C-alpha positions in Angstrom: 20.0 238.4 -21.9 22.8 235.7 -20.9 26.2 235.0 -21.9 26.2 231.5 -20.8 29.0 229.5 -22.5 30.7 232.9 -23.9 34.1 233.9 -22.6 34.5 237.7 -22.2 37.5 239.4 -21.9 37.9 242.8 -20.3 41.2 245.2 -19.9 41.4 247.3 -17.1 39.1 245.0 -15.2 40.3 244.9 -11.5 38.7 248.1 -10.7 36.5 251.2 -11.7 34.5 250.9 -14.5 36.2 248.0 -15.7 35.5 245.9 -12.5 31.7 247.2 -13.1 31.6 245.3 -16.7 33.6 242.1 -15.3 30.5 242.2 -12.6 27.8 242.6 -15.1 29.2 239.9 -17.5 29.6 237.4 -14.8 26.1 238.1 -13.5 24.6 237.5 -16.8 26.4 234.2 -16.9 29.9 234.7 -18.8 33.2 233.2 -18.3 34.9 236.7 -17.4 38.7 237.1 -18.1 39.6 240.0 -15.8 42.8 241.4 -17.8 45.0 244.1 -15.7 48.4 245.4 -14.8 46.8 245.5 -11.1 47.6 241.8 -9.9 46.5 242.2 -6.3 43.1 243.8 -7.0 42.6 241.3 -10.3 43.0 238.2 -8.0 40.9 239.7 -5.4 37.9 240.3 -7.7 38.6 237.0 -9.2 38.4 235.4 -5.9 35.2 237.5 -5.1 33.6 236.1 -8.1 34.5 232.7 -7.9 33.7 230.2 -10.7 33.9 231.7 -14.3 36.1 234.3 -13.4 39.9 234.3 -14.2 42.5 236.7 -13.8 45.3 237.3 -16.1 48.3 240.0 -15.9 48.0 242.3 -19.3 49.9 245.0 -20.3 47.7 246.6 -23.1 50.4 248.4 -24.7 52.6 245.3 -25.2 52.0 242.8 -28.1 53.8 240.0 -26.3 51.4 240.4 -23.3 48.4 240.4 -25.4 49.5 236.9 -27.1 50.0 235.6 -23.4 46.9 236.6 -22.0 44.6 234.9 -25.2 46.8 231.8 -24.8 45.7 231.5 -21.0 42.5 232.3 -21.7 42.3 229.6 -24.1 43.5 227.1 -21.9 41.0 228.2 -19.2 37.7 229.0 -20.7 38.4 228.6 -24.5 38.2 231.1 -27.2 37.1 234.5 -26.8 33.9 235.6 -28.0 33.6 239.3 -26.6 36.3 241.8 -26.0 35.9 244.9 -24.1 38.8 247.4 -24.7 38.1 249.4 -21.5 41.8 249.8 -20.1 42.5 253.8 -20.3 44.4 256.7 -18.2 43.7 260.3 -18.2 46.2 262.9 -18.1 45.9 266.8 -17.7 48.4 269.0 -18.9 48.5 272.4 -21.0 49.6 271.8 -24.9 52.1 274.4 -24.1 54.3 272.5 -21.7 55.0 270.1 -25.0 54.9 266.7 -22.6 55.7 264.4 -25.5 56.3 261.5 -23.2 52.6 261.9 -21.7 51.2 262.1 -25.3 53.0 258.9 -26.2 51.9 257.2 -23.1 48.5 257.8 -23.8 48.4 256.6 -27.2 50.1 253.4 -26.4 47.7 252.7 -23.6 44.2 254.2 -24.7 44.9 253.7 -28.3 47.5 251.1 -29.4 46.4 248.7 -26.6 42.7 248.8 -28.2 44.4 248.0 -31.5 46.3 245.4 -30.5 43.4 243.6 -28.6 41.5 243.9 -31.7 44.2 242.2 -33.4 44.9 239.4 -30.8 41.3 238.1 -30.4 40.2 237.9 -34.3 41.3 234.4 -34.4 39.5 233.7 -31.6 36.2 235.0 -32.8 36.5 233.5 -36.2 36.4 230.1 -34.9 33.5 230.9 -33.0 31.7 232.2 -36.1 31.8 235.8 -35.0 32.0 237.9 -31.7 31.6 241.4 -30.4 34.1 244.3 -29.6 33.1 247.0 -27.3 35.6 250.1 -27.4 35.5 252.3 -24.3 35.9 255.8 -25.8 34.8 258.9 -24.3 33.0 262.4 -24.8 36.5 263.4 -25.7 36.3 261.5 -28.8 33.4 264.0 -30.3 34.7 267.3 -28.6 37.6 269.0 -27.5 38.6 269.7 -23.8 41.1 271.8 -22.8 44.4 270.7 -20.9 43.5 267.3 -22.5 45.4 267.2 -25.7 46.8 263.6 -25.7 43.6 262.3 -24.1 41.1 263.8 -26.6 43.9 262.6 -29.4 43.8 259.2 -28.2 39.8 258.9 -27.7 39.1 260.3 -31.2 41.6 257.6 -32.5 39.7 254.9 -30.6 36.4 255.8 -32.7 38.3 255.9 -36.0 39.7 252.7 -34.8 36.4 251.3 -34.4 34.7 252.3 -37.4 37.4 251.0 -39.5 37.5 247.8 -37.6 33.9 247.3 -38.1 34.1 247.5 -41.6 36.9 245.1 -42.0 35.6 242.4 -39.8 32.0 242.5 -40.6 32.2 239.5 -43.0 33.6 237.5 -40.3 30.6 238.5 -38.3 32.6 240.1 -35.9 31.1 243.4 -34.7 32.8 246.5 -33.5 31.0 249.3 -31.5 32.1 252.1 -29.3 30.6 253.4 -25.8 31.5 257.2 -25.1 30.9 257.7 -21.5 30.4 261.2 -19.9 31.9 262.0 -16.4 31.6 258.5 -14.5 32.2 257.9 -10.8 35.3 255.9 -10.5 38.6 256.1 -8.7 40.3 257.4 -11.8 38.0 260.7 -11.8 38.3 261.1 -8.0 41.1 263.3 -8.1 39.2 265.4 -10.5 37.2 268.2 -9.5 33.8 267.9 -11.7 31.6 269.9 -10.0 31.5 273.0 -12.7 31.2 270.5 -15.6 28.2 268.7 -13.5 26.4 272.2 -12.6 26.1 273.1 -16.2 25.2 269.3 -17.5 21.6 268.5 -18.3 21.8 265.4 -16.0 23.7 267.1 -13.4 25.5 264.4 -11.8 28.0 261.8 -12.6 27.2 258.4 -13.8 27.6 255.2 -11.6 29.8 252.7 -13.6 26.8 250.4 -13.7 25.0 252.5 -16.0 27.9 252.4 -18.6 28.0 248.7 -18.2 24.4 248.6 -19.2 25.3 249.8 -22.6 28.6 247.8 -23.0 26.4 244.4 -22.3 23.7 245.2 -24.8 26.4 246.0 -27.5 28.3 242.8 -26.7 25.1 240.7 -26.5 23.3 239.0 -29.9 20.2 241.1 -29.4 22.2 244.1 -30.9 23.5 241.7 -33.7 22.3 244.3 -36.6 24.5 247.1 -34.8 28.2 247.7 -36.1 30.6 250.9 -36.1 28.2 252.8 -33.7 29.3 255.6 -31.4 26.9 255.5 -28.3 26.9 258.3 -26.2 26.3 257.6 -22.1 26.9 261.4 -21.0 24.1 262.8 -19.1 23.6 265.2 -22.4 26.9 266.7 -21.7 27.7 267.1 -25.4 24.5 268.6 -25.8 26.0 271.8 -25.0 26.3 273.6 -21.6 23.2 275.0 -19.6 23.4 278.4 -18.7 24.6 278.8 -14.9 21.3 280.4 -14.0 19.5 277.8 -15.7 17.3 276.7 -12.4 16.1 280.3 -11.9 15.2 280.6 -15.6 13.3 277.6 -15.8 11.1 278.6 -12.8 
């Protein structure tokens, strides 16, 4: 599997899961665009990878920023063939707190950012005869989590966006799929105690970012050319239901 002569733009690509996606595509021969607001980290990753890596500052919630990022990418590597909408934030707050500002921010970055990204790359992909878009959703796109109302709403939205866009863009040979990770070991999740969740998860550990990247690269590759509008769980079985806390004793 390779992405030789293809240009891949990855949002939130400067660190965490996004940086893993960047490294994975780069290792497979792609020209990789690290799109992020974190300029220092993005530049450092670009310098680390060297040839075929380029950093561009991108605020995913801003339409002008998207336009500028696509123009800069075209000037450096040519038209975009793969978009990975990875940028996102997590916010934990009770619904009763009524934090509408957090809710709007979550939707702006997690959902509107993905919408603007898809709209921004359509012409590029059409010019290449097609392309692939991979949206990073979450298990929060298929089940609710307490204290995560805004996050769940944004990720359910990403899943709906994926399916509608897949229908609309299929005739242009543009495929759109979603990856739904469970707990992943990244700087974004580091402040949160996941031990109680992982203790009752069938595969009782957090994923490494590279495990998510393998699904992302597959869905972006021509080997998955008959797949669109899909939702793909990479969650350690977390959405199967929680194991009893005394499962290990019962299993013995």
